[in-house]
N, C-alpha and C positions, 0 to 999 in steps of 0.2 A: 371432297370425295365427290363420285360423279354420280349424276341425274341426267338419264335419255340424251348423252351426249353432250350436258351442259354440266359445268362443273359449280360445286357451290362453297364456298366454307367462309363462317363470320371472322371477323377480326381484318388479321394483315392477308389472308389469303385471298385467293381469287376468287372473281365470285363473274365467269362467263357464262352467258348464258346463248349470244350470237355469235359472236368468236374471241377466243381471246387475244387475237389481235385489238380490240379495242380495249385492254385493259394494259396502263401505264402507272406507273408504283407514284404519281403523284396528281393531286385532284388537278381534275379538269372543269375549267368555266365556261360552259357554252351559253350561249346566246339562241332563243329561239321566237324563230319571230312567223306568226299567223296573219296572213294576210287574207282581210276582211273581203277584200273582191279576190276571189281568186282567179290569176292568169294561169296560162300552158305548163309556165315553170314549175309549178304546185304551189300550196294550200300553206307550207312549213318549207323554213328555210332555217336550217342550223349551222350556224358559225361559229367562232372560236375565238379568244378574247380580240384578237386583231382583226375580225372581221372578214377571216376566210371563210367561204364556204367549205364547211365539212359533210353534211346530208343534205337530201331536198325528201319532202313526201309528197305525191303526187296521188289523187284520187285518178280513178279508173272509170270516165265518162259512163254514164247510161250504164254503170255495170248493177249488178241487184247487191244488195247487203253493202252496202257502200266501201267497196272496197278501196284498201290503201296500200303504197306499198314506200317505202322506207330505201333509198337510193344511196349508196353510197358516192365520193366526189367524181370518182370513176365512170358515175351514171348504172354501176354495179347493183341489179336489185338484189337487197340485203336479206327483207321479211315483204311476206303482204298479211294484212289484217283488215278483219271485221267482223262485224256484228254478226251475233247469230242468229239465227231467228228465230221467232216466237220463244227467247228468253226474258225469262219475268224477269232477272237480275240485272238486266244489262250485258251479258257478256258480249266478253270481243276473245275471238281466237288469233294466234300469230304463229302463220309456217315461213319454213327457211327458203330464201327466194321469192321465186313467184306462185310458188304451188299452193294449192291448198287442199292437196290431200290428207287425208287423214296421219300419216304414217312421217310426216314431214311435221308434224306439229311442237311447236317448240316449249309455248306457254299459253296461257290464258288468263284472263280479269275479268272480274267481275264485281259490284257493288257488295259488300258483304251485308247491306239490309234492303229491303225495298226504300222505307222511307230514311232518308238521312236529312240532319240539320249539319252537319259537317261533311266533309268528305270522305270517306274510307272505303276503301279498292282491296280486296284479297287478288294476290297472283298466284298461279299456279303451277310449275310446270309441267310438263308432259307426263312426267316420269311418277308425276303422285296424282293417278287417276281416282284416287278412292276421295282427294280433295279434304280428308279429316282435317288438316291445317294445313296453313297458307305458308308457300314459298319466300313469300315477301307480301307488303303490305303497306298501303300510301294512305298516308290520314294527312287533316289539316284541314283550311279554308282555301277552297277553288273562288269563292269570290273576291278574296284577296289574293291570289296567286302565292299562298302561305301554304308548302305542301313537303312534307319529308317520307323520305323512302325508307323502311327498317326492311331486315333480313328476318322472313319470318314471324314469329310472334313472339322477339327478344327488341330491347334498346339500341340493337346495332344499328345506327344509321348509316346506308350507302350510299344516299343523295338528299340535298335540298333545293328545294326549285321555291325561285322570291319573281315578284314582279319589277321591269322594271319601267320605271314610269318617265315619259317622255312627250313635249308637244310635237314632237317632230309625229313621232311614229302613230299618232291620232291622227294630225293632218293627214296623215300617208295613209289611213286607215291599216294600220296593223293593229297586233294586241303583241307587245314583245313581252319576254321572261327572263328572267335567268337561271339555270341549271346549275348547280355545283356537286359534281361526282367524285366519290371519293375515291384515295387509291386503291389502285386493283382491282375496279367496278367495271366492269363491259359497259362504258357510256353511249353504244349503241344501241343497249336494252335499253338504258334510261329517258336515251329520247324517244323508245318506241312507249315505254310508259308514259310519259308526258304527255304525246299527241292523243293515246289513246284516251287518257283522263280529260284533257280540253275536249274529246267528240263527245263524251259519257255526258260531259255536264252541260254543253252546246247545246243536247236532245234532250230537250225539259218536256216534250210530247209523251204522250203513251203510260206507262208505266207508273212515273212518275206524280 
């Protein structure tokens, strides 16, 4: 079914939130590298199994609300996301392109509760303003970089992430983790969720 320009159905049907062009009929393995020393090319790089760059995430320097932009290989801005001001549950909002206009809202992500021993985030599509039930959820242990993304409150897994241990990564000041995106799931959407997950867990000040 369609949800505010985004389609979602569990199982083998397509889960397209950012764009159907990022849905393929086989599992997609991605490597996400977070540079601990941020350089001009961006704080996150996303590659395929062969090391080819697929996406980059760049922060807007000196911008309010920690604005981030996800770019595709050609440098086109796919989504813009930032932390919502004065949000008790650490809510991040995600918009199409470089917009921050409410009419271009795609989805939002927030902690399911303020005090958490384990990671648990709820994801709400823009077409679900009442937020009585989440459209997707993320659960697991961020410390171990072992998290699973589910469809709604079901047991249907749409992606999994795991840490990639590498001495070279540590020496280069990089935090590297792998993500397996299940068939017919929008892998750009999954990349956005993982980056937001990283941002929420790296920011331990304030309400936590």
